[in-house]
VEXMI-876657 format. One record per residue (C-alpha): x, y, z. Coordinates in steps of 0.05 Angstrom, whole numbers, plus 5000, padded with zeros to 4 digits. Last residue first. Example, Ala and Ser with C-alpha at 12.3 -4.5 7.8 and 13.67 -1.06 7.14 Angstrom:
<rs>
527349795143524649105156
</rs>
This chain:
<rs>
961707730745961507580820955107610862954307780936947407700967945808161027943307821090950107841123950508601119943708711149945208231206951808591222948209271223942908991270948108691315951909351318945509721338943809201391950709281422950010041421943210001455945709511507951709961523947110551532942610151579948609941619950910671624943810881646943610331698950410551724948111271729941711061766945810651815950511241827944611721835941311241885947811211925948311971926941112021948942311532004948511912026944712582024938912282064943812042117946812742120939813012134935013342086928813612120923313932079921714622051916414671996915415241947909215591921910516011859907416641830913717071829911217441891912316821932908416361979912115882026911015172051913814842113914914112130916813732193910413332199903813272238901213952217904214272156906914962172905115572130909116172106907116792068909417352022916617132008919217691963921217491893924218191881919718281821921218431748915218451702913518051641908118101589900818351588897617751622902817761677909117341683913517331745921217351745925617231806929616661775929716021816931815771884929916131948935716141996934615862066939016242114941015872176941015862253940916612267941116752342935417182367935916872436928616702449926616502379932716152351932516422281931416152210931416672155927616522091930516782026929117141961926917762000925017562071919917122107922116952179922216242204922316182280925115632323923915602399927515332459925415322532923414582529927014252471924214332401919313972355913513962404914014722408911014772339915315202292913915942293912416252225913617002219907617412195908218012150901718382137901918852077905019542085911619292057918319512085921018942128928118692125931718312181939218232169940818782219940918322280935717872313936218142384931817832438930418392488925117992525920418592521915718522581908218462572907518122640904317452624904817492548912317562552914517922489919017772430920918332383922918302310925918942284926219242214923519912239917819732192915219252245914718532269911418262332912317602369908017432430909916932484906916422532900916252489902915522483903015552407907316182406903116782389903417202326903417952310905418282244905118962211907619452264908820122230915220462250918520592318916019912342912419642403910320332425909220662493903420912533896820622557899720122607894619762650894719872724896819272765892018842806894218192773900118302725903217612731908117712788902817632842902418352865902618662796908218462747907418992693913518862649920918852665924018972596920019602583922820052529919319662473912519812505906719332493900019672501894019602547888219152565883619482513876319272509873019862543866519462549870318852571868618152545872918242482879218292525884418652483892018682478895419222438901619282393903220002375907220262316901620732292901020302229897819752270898719122312893418702347892818182402886317862425884417542491877417232499879216502484885116482532890715982515891516012439890916782443887417072383891617432330890718092292894918452240895019102200890519582238890020242202891220872243890921142314889320472346884420472404877520242382875019532385868919412340862019092342857619202280859218572240852918162253851817482220848717222284852916592291858916822249859917442293864517922256868918352300872118972268878519252297878120012298882920472261879620322193884320032140882519352168884818822216878918342223877217932285872517352270868117192329865116492333864716412409866515752442873815932432879715462423882515592353880316332355878716642288883417142256883217642199888318022157889218652115881818782104881019412061875019832082867419812076866719192121862718772071861018092099859817482054856716812069856316112039861616221985862115631936868415211934864014581932868214161980871914692020865415072032866915812036866216402084867717092057870517742086869818342040873319012030875518871958882818821982881118122004879317662061878216912060875116412108875015652105870115072112870714312108877114362151872814342214874214632283879015202266875515412200881315432152884816102141886316542081889017262081890117852034886917601969887418041908881318401880874218221859872917651908867417171889860117261871861317691809866617201784874117151794876416431793875915931850879915291842879714561858884313971868889814411843895814061811901813811850908213621814913013121847919613091809924012481809923112321735915612461734911112391794904312721793902212911864896912721914898412761988898913521991891913591962891714311938886114831941886815431895883916131904883816671851883317421864888917581814893917721870893116991889890716591948893315901965889715372006893014732030889814062045893213472079895513712147890313242176887413692229890814372224888814522153894214892114893815642096897616062045897516802024899317301970901516861912903617241849900717421780900716721750898416361812901415671826907015721777911115261732913715531667914215301595907814921586904915021517898515421513892615251468891614561498889214771566887014131600880214161632879013911702871913851727870113921800863113791825856213671796854014401801860314641767867214861787872914981738880114751740884715021685891214641680897115111685896215091760903014791779905714681849912514361852916313881897923113681869926014351889925414161963929014731997932314532063930414342135936014002173934814382238927614142240929813422226934513422286929113732329924213192305929212642324930912932392923513032408921912312389927512052433925212482492918012242482920211512481923411632550930811632565935211162606931610532581937910202556934910162486933110902493940111092513942910712453938011042406939711732435947111592428946111382355942812062340
</rs>
């Protein structure tokens, strides 16, 4: 890092290059942050006048958890990076203020700024996906195993609209750049359902998959292009302006792609054969510049595709990847502003760990072990869980990630460099010396009190 500072002082590198070097260094130093906790033991209820927090006095705090029966999904607003949503297996939703925490002896404990409990007007079963409205963090969307998609106000935590799609909704997506307000829903039905927030209609669909659709994602570069993945092992691309819809499939056997006459697929016939995975494909995400797609599947493979040609880049991530759950599994791709041009960093949710890979080479950078005991409490007792990581979210404007877990916890992951370790060691030494001095003062005061008591006593001789 000193060489970058020297080169910048000499004017040989730009401020942007220095910033990218520093953020890349922090990204590679990301570690568990056990001092940051999310605790919802306090009951937060909503009323007509706003939020009211009521302390539960009947139960003594012995554990820290965000959702008692497990956390299914996370979302962080992309504007300020301040507010985070968490959805539980018990149909509850919490909203957290990441800039407000209770500090006690070096531990930062976040409490919900608001919560949604199960009522007749809210979700009846566990949450499957949460997302903030892309143009305004004052609204968010939620989907659930109860077959409904709901729109909420972030301030009042009251649903403003609800859409019943008559089948389980595994995930949903709304374009971050589009002028249209179409919400794509991956459901148990073979067709992708499109919900128009302007008209309130949910009748349009995209047919092509041969089974349930597990994941959908809008292109960050083209507002009309949608990617999907399903239990039939296929990953498809769609243009919602076309009557036929489908632009073709991704084929894991094709490392060349459909180049067309201009090298970018123009004029070429669309591929309607081939699979992206030999098992169910339950995850699809785009890189933030729209240049590549990443898919995950039950064949325990991660594949990276060129979005221009549909070619499999043949990045190999090794046998350490595990994926066996039918629920949507989405890797988290770090913002490209944090890495060098042509590089990428991906965080993959696993069992009791998060795997960090170089995106385009498949090289494993590190394994982030999840601290804690994999036990989750339910209302009827205890159950053993594998502490699977169920969701990941990146905090905008910083080098921080947050993870959701089956054991009911939300965990933070932050950079910890060698300089941070030295500072922490020095602080611990100072704290230890202060504690020793305090102990000596207490002992000295105790001896002085004993001496004073003895000198006050009258001694008489008979």
